[in-house]
C-alpha positions in Angstrom: -122.1 -88.4 -83.3 -120.9 -88.9 -86.9 -119.2 -87.1 -89.7 -122.4 -87.2 -91.9 -124.1 -85.0 -89.3 -121.2 -82.6 -89.4 -121.2 -82.7 -93.2 -124.8 -81.6 -93.3 -124.2 -78.8 -90.7 -121.0 -77.5 -92.4 -122.5 -77.6 -95.9 -125.1 -75.2 -94.7 -122.7 -73.1 -92.6 -120.0 -72.6 -95.3 -121.0 -71.8 -98.8 -118.6 -69.0 -99.8 -115.0 -69.3 -98.9 -113.5 -72.7 -98.0 -113.1 -74.5 -94.8 -111.0 -77.7 -94.7 -111.3 -80.0 -91.8 -108.7 -82.8 -91.1 -110.3 -85.3 -88.7 -108.6 -87.2 -85.9 -108.5 -90.4 -88.0 -106.6 -88.6 -90.8 -109.5 -88.2 -93.2 -110.4 -84.8 -94.5 -113.3 -82.8 -95.9 -113.7 -79.4 -97.6 -116.8 -77.2 -97.4 -117.7 -74.2 -99.5 -116.2 -72.7 -102.7 -113.5 -70.0 -103.2 -115.1 -66.5 -103.2 -113.7 -63.0 -103.2 -113.7 -61.5 -99.8 -114.0 -64.9 -98.0 -111.0 -66.6 -96.5 -109.8 -70.1 -97.0 -109.2 -71.9 -93.6 -107.9 -75.3 -92.7 -108.4 -76.8 -89.2 -107.5 -80.1 -87.5 -109.4 -82.1 -84.9 -106.9 -83.8 -82.6 -109.4 -86.2 -81.1 -112.9 -87.6 -81.7 -114.4 -85.6 -78.9 -114.1 -82.3 -80.9 -116.6 -83.6 -83.4 -119.1 -84.5 -80.7 -118.6 -81.2 -78.8 -119.2 -79.1 -81.9 -122.4 -81.0 -82.9 -123.7 -80.7 -79.3 -123.0 -76.9 -79.1 -121.3 -75.4 -82.2 -120.3 -72.2 -80.6 -119.1 -73.2 -77.1 -117.9 -76.6 -78.4 -115.7 -75.2 -81.0 -114.5 -72.4 -78.7 -113.4 -74.8 -75.9 -111.8 -77.2 -78.3 -109.7 -74.3 -79.7 -108.8 -73.0 -76.2 -107.8 -76.5 -75.1 -105.6 -77.0 -78.2 -107.8 -79.9 -79.5 -108.9 -77.8 -82.5 -105.8 -76.6 -84.4 -105.9 -73.9 -87.1 -103.3 -75.0 -89.6 -104.0 -72.4 -92.4 -105.3 -69.0 -91.4 -106.0 -67.8 -87.9 -108.9 -67.6 -85.4 -110.1 -64.3 -86.7 -110.3 -65.8 -90.2 -112.1 -68.9 -89.0 -114.8 -66.9 -87.1 -115.1 -64.4 -89.9 -115.7 -67.2 -92.4 -118.5 -68.7 -90.4 -120.2 -65.3 -89.5 -119.8 -63.9 -93.1 -121.7 -66.9 -94.4 -124.6 -66.2 -92.0 -125.1 -62.5 -91.6 -127.8 -61.2 -89.2 -129.1 -58.8 -91.8 -130.3 -61.8 -93.9 -131.7 -63.8 -91.0 -128.6 -65.9 -90.4 -127.3 -67.7 -87.3 -124.0 -69.6 -87.4 -125.3 -72.4 -85.2 -127.3 -72.9 -82.0 -126.8 -75.5 -79.4 -129.2 -78.4 -79.2 -132.5 -78.1 -77.3 -131.1 -79.4 -74.0 -128.1 -77.1 -74.1 -130.3 -74.1 -74.9 -132.5 -74.8 -71.9 -129.5 -75.0 -69.6 -128.0 -71.8 -71.1 -131.3 -69.9 -70.6 -131.6 -71.1 -67.0 -128.0 -70.2 -66.2 -128.3 -66.8 -67.9 -131.5 -66.0 -65.8 -129.7 -66.9 -62.6 -126.7 -64.7 -63.3 -128.7 -61.6 -64.1 -129.5 -60.8 -60.5 -126.2 -58.7 -60.3 -126.4 -57.4 -56.8 -123.6 -55.3 -55.3 -121.5 -58.4 -54.3 -122.1 -60.1 -57.6 -121.3 -57.0 -59.6 -117.9 -56.5 -58.0 -117.0 -60.2 -58.5 -118.1 -60.1 -62.1 -116.1 -56.9 -62.8 -113.0 -58.4 -61.1 -113.3 -61.5 -63.4 -112.6 -59.4 -66.4 -110.9 -56.2 -65.4 -108.7 -57.3 -62.5 -106.7 -59.8 -64.6 -103.9 -57.3 -64.7 -103.3 -53.9 -66.3 -100.3 -55.3 -68.3 -102.6 -57.1 -70.7 -104.6 -54.0 -71.4 -101.4 -51.9 -71.8 -100.4 -54.2 -74.6 -103.9 -54.3 -76.3 -105.5 -50.8 -76.0 -104.5 -47.4 -77.4 -101.4 -46.1 -75.7 -102.8 -42.6 -75.0 -106.3 -42.9 -73.6 -106.6 -46.5 -72.4 -110.1 -46.8 -73.9 -111.6 -50.3 -73.6 -114.7 -49.4 -75.6 -115.8 -48.6 -79.1 -113.8 -45.9 -80.8 -115.2 -43.4 -83.4 -113.9 -43.5 -86.9 -114.8 -40.4 -88.9 -113.4 -39.9 -92.3 -109.6 -39.4 -92.3 -109.0 -41.1 -89.0 -106.7 -44.1 -89.4 -105.1 -45.0 -86.1 -106.6 -46.4 -82.9 -105.3 -43.4 -80.8 -106.9 -41.0 -83.2 -110.2 -42.9 -83.2 -110.4 -43.0 -79.4 -109.6 -39.3 -79.2 -112.4 -38.7 -81.7 -114.8 -40.8 -79.5 -113.9 -38.7 -76.4 -114.5 -35.5 -78.3 -117.7 -36.7 -79.8 -119.2 -37.6 -76.4 -118.0 -34.3 -74.9 -119.9 -32.4 -77.5 -123.0 -34.4 -76.7 -122.6 -33.5 -73.0 -122.7 -29.8 -73.9 -120.3 -28.9 -71.1 -119.6 -25.6 -69.4 -116.6 -24.8 -67.2 -117.0 -25.6 -63.5 -119.7 -28.2 -63.9 -119.8 -31.3 -61.8 -119.6 -34.5 -63.9 -120.0 -38.1 -62.9 -118.3 -40.9 -65.0 -120.0 -44.2 -64.2 -117.6 -47.0 -64.9 -114.6 -44.7 -65.5 -112.2 -47.5 -66.3 -108.6 -46.3 -66.4 -109.7 -42.7 -66.4 -109.4 -41.8 -70.1 -112.8 -40.0 -70.3 -112.4 -38.5 -66.9 -109.0 -37.0 -67.7 -110.2 -35.8 -71.1 -113.2 -33.9 -69.7 -111.2 -32.3 -66.8 -108.3 -31.4 -69.0 -110.1 -29.9 -72.0 -113.4 -28.6 -70.5 -112.3 -27.4 -67.1 -115.0 -29.4 -65.3 -114.8 -31.4 -62.0 -115.2 -35.1 -62.6 -115.9 -37.9 -60.2 -115.1 -41.3 -61.7 -116.4 -44.5 -60.2 -115.4 -48.1 -60.9 -115.7 -51.5 -59.2 -112.3 -52.6 -60.4 -109.4 -52.2 -57.9 -106.9 -52.5 -60.7 -108.5 -49.8 -62.8 -109.0 -47.5 -59.9 -105.3 -47.7 -58.9 -104.0 -47.0 -62.4 -106.7 -44.3 -63.0 -105.5 -42.3 -60.0 -101.9 -42.6 -61.2 -102.8 -41.4 -64.7 -104.9 -38.5 -63.3 -101.8 -37.3 -61.3 -99.6 -37.7 -64.3 -102.1 -35.7 -66.5 -102.0 -32.8 -64.0 -105.7 -32.8 -63.3 -105.8 -34.2 -59.7 -107.3 -31.0 -58.5 -110.3 -31.6 -60.7 -110.7 -35.4 -60.6 -111.7 -37.9 -57.9 -111.6 -41.6 -58.6 -113.7 -43.8 -56.3 -114.0 -47.5 -55.9 -117.8 -47.4 -55.6 -121.0 -48.9 -56.9 -123.3 -46.5 -58.7 -126.1 -47.5 -56.4 -124.1 -46.2 -53.4 -123.2 -43.0 -55.2 -127.0 -42.4 -55.8 -127.7 -43.2 -52.1 -125.3 -40.5 -51.0 -127.6 -37.8 -52.3 -125.1 -36.1 -54.6 -126.3 -34.6 -57.8 -124.3 -33.8 -61.0 -124.7 -31.4 -63.9 -123.6 -34.1 -66.3 -123.4 -37.9 -66.2 -121.5 -40.0 -68.7 -121.2 -43.8 -68.8 -119.2 -45.6 -71.5 -119.1 -49.4 -71.8 -120.5 -50.0 -68.4 -124.2 -50.6 -69.0 -123.5 -54.0 -70.6 -122.4 -55.1 -67.1 -125.5 -53.9 -65.2 -127.6 -57.0 -66.0 -131.2 -57.0 -67.3 -132.7 -57.2 -63.8 -131.0 -54.0 -62.8 -131.9 -51.8 -65.8 -134.6 -49.9 -64.0 -132.4 -49.6 -60.9 -129.6 -48.1 -63.0 -131.9 -45.5 -64.6 -133.6 -44.7 -61.3 -130.2 -44.0 -59.8 -129.1 -41.9 -62.8 -132.3 -39.8 -62.7 -131.9 -39.2 -59.0 -128.3 -38.0 -59.5 -128.9 -35.9 -62.6 -129.5 -32.2 -62.0 -132.9 -30.8 -63.2 -131.2 -29.1 -66.2 -128.6 -31.9 -66.6 -127.5 -34.0 -69.5 -126.5 -37.7 -69.5 -124.7 -39.6 -72.3 -124.9 -43.5 -72.2 -122.6 -45.3 -74.6 -123.3 -49.0 -74.7 -123.1 -52.1 -76.9 -126.6 -53.0 -78.0 -128.3 -55.6 -80.1 -130.4 -55.1 -83.2 -133.9 -56.5 -83.1 -135.5 -57.6 -79.8 -134.1 -58.8 -76.5 -132.1 -62.0 -76.3 -129.7 -63.8 -73.9 -125.9 -63.9 -73.4 -124.2 -66.9 -75.1 -122.6 -69.5 -72.9 -119.0 -68.7 -74.0 -119.2 -65.0 -73.1 -120.9 -65.8 -69.7 -118.3 -68.4 -68.8 -115.1 -66.9 -70.1 -115.5 -63.2 -70.6 -118.3 -61.3 -69.0 -120.2 -63.2 -66.3 -123.3 -61.4 -65.3 -123.3 -59.2 -68.4 -126.0 -58.7 -70.9 -126.1 -56.8 -74.2 -129.5 -54.9 -74.2 -131.8 -54.3 -77.1 -132.5 -50.6 -77.7 -136.1 -51.2 -76.8 -135.2 -52.6 -73.4 -132.9 -49.7 -72.7 -135.5 -47.0 -73.6 -138.3 -48.8 -71.8 -136.3 -48.8 -68.6 -135.3 -45.1 -68.9 -138.9 -44.0 -69.7 -140.1 -45.2 -66.3 -138.1 -42.5 -64.6 -139.1 -39.7 -67.1 -135.7 -39.4 -68.7 -136.1 -37.9 -72.2 -134.0 -39.6 -74.9 -133.0 -36.4 -76.7 -130.7 -38.0 -79.2 -129.9 -41.6 -80.2 -127.0 -42.6 -82.5 -126.3 -46.1 -83.8 -122.6 -46.8 -84.4 -122.6 -49.8 -86.8 -119.1 -50.8 -87.9 -117.1 -48.6 -85.5 -116.5 -51.3 -82.9 -115.5 -53.9 -85.5 -112.7 -51.6 -86.6 -111.7 -51.0 -83.0 -111.6 -54.6 -82.0 -109.6 -55.6 -85.0 -107.0 -53.1 -83.8 -107.0 -54.8 -80.4 -106.7 -58.2 -82.0 -103.7 -57.0 -84.1 -102.0 -55.6 -81.0 -102.5 -58.9 -79.2 -101.1 -60.9 -82.1 -98.1 -58.5 -82.2 -97.5 -59.1 -78.5 -98.3 -62.8 -78.4 -95.1 -63.9 -76.8 -95.4 -61.3 -74.0 -99.0 -62.2 -73.3 -98.3 -65.9 -73.2 -95.4 -65.2 -70.8 -97.8 -63.2 -68.6 -100.5 -65.9 -68.6 -100.2 -69.0 -70.8 -101.0 -70.4 -74.3 -104.5 -71.4 -73.2 -105.3 -67.9 -72.0 -104.0 -66.4 -75.2 -106.2 -68.7 -77.3 -109.3 -67.9 -75.2 -108.6 -64.1 -75.4 -108.1 -64.1 -79.2 -111.2 -66.2 -79.7 -113.1 -63.7 -77.7 -111.8 -60.8 -79.7 -112.4 -62.6 -83.0 -116.0 -63.4 -82.0 -116.5 -59.8 -80.8 -115.1 -58.2 -84.0 -117.1 -60.4 -86.3 -120.4 -60.0 -84.5 -120.2 -56.3 -85.2 -119.4 -57.0 -88.9 -122.0 -59.7 -89.6 -123.9 -60.4 -86.4 -126.7 -58.6 -84.5 -124.6 -56.1 -82.5 -123.9 -52.4 -82.7 -123.2 -49.5 -80.3 -125.7 -47.0 -79.2 -125.1 -43.5 -77.8 -128.2 -42.3 -76.1 -128.3 -38.7 -74.8 -130.8 -38.1 -71.9 -132.2 -35.0 -70.4 -134.7 -34.4 -67.6 -135.9 -31.0 -68.9 -136.8 -30.4 -72.6 -135.1 -27.0 -72.2 -131.7 -28.4 -71.1 -130.2 -28.4 -74.7 -130.5 -26.3 -77.9 -133.5 -27.5 -79.9 -131.4 -28.3 -83.0 -128.3 -30.5 -83.2 -126.2 -27.7 -84.7 -124.2 -27.4 -81.4 -122.7 -30.8 -82.0 -120.9 -29.6 -85.1 -119.8 -26.0 -84.2 
């Protein structure tokens, strides 16, 4: 592997903004030209292996070199580096910042397919990989009021993360069209933010389910502190087991959980939801989704962040729900909302860098901030968005216009 190959690759990858690379032998190259809105970044390779790894698999190779401290960012930060690369290759214009070579792609596709089975045991293990790493990290990163680890909602005039997450909860509650006394199921309830909000402000009874022991423990504590323990039950339970119990609910909400279901389980998920939803019920699914058609999960995300996860295309989601006669009564695409949210999380992590390093180590901090940088920029320039899909079983379950959302 040689510098001329990297020169050809980087000359195509960076045209606006500048990327300086200092190689392990002390030589240096600069790619791109200064442009308004594009950062200038300088990185250093500490050994010759970094060059090889990037040429073999640009995304995973660069990520692991950064995590291991072999790719150093000397001017700028990891958010700036990933932003520079993604901004030069936006999805809207057919861009892609670099695919692995053919052999690596075949391995990635095979590994992805094997991980998508996501049975009960696999689902719990995959959830624990990400969510049971300790609540202390999320306490430092998320909003301090609602503990929402999902896309916030940023209407005009909202400027803080707490306000945006509050706006998201209210937005979803309106779409659920709630009435006092109703039974609500929150699939993937996390630390209880949505569950508490619905019980507290709409006087409904909420059952929240999660597969994370850390989340369940803290959610129960937060429910007690919020004074809604008489209206909320938090269960450490798989949605498939909830459906098998025969219980039915007036409303079902699921925020940020569908991404963990796995492609092979989409139809199972919707069959379970349809079985649990009352005949005149309403369900709101909030999920990350991809523009365009189906794809695969990249190797970095599968290995370090969300094993077993898959971001669905809207077409896949609707196709699976159509098979159980769920009516998609409303679909909203949130385009840049998650980018704004994740940049807030990234800023919180940078503010608490010393604390996070003390909790884990430098390597973990680099991995986590690389994940956040990649996530933020894929919503700014890549092929990801958030979808809120409202489902009903009966066409008479909701008013026939959307006016009720804005009263």
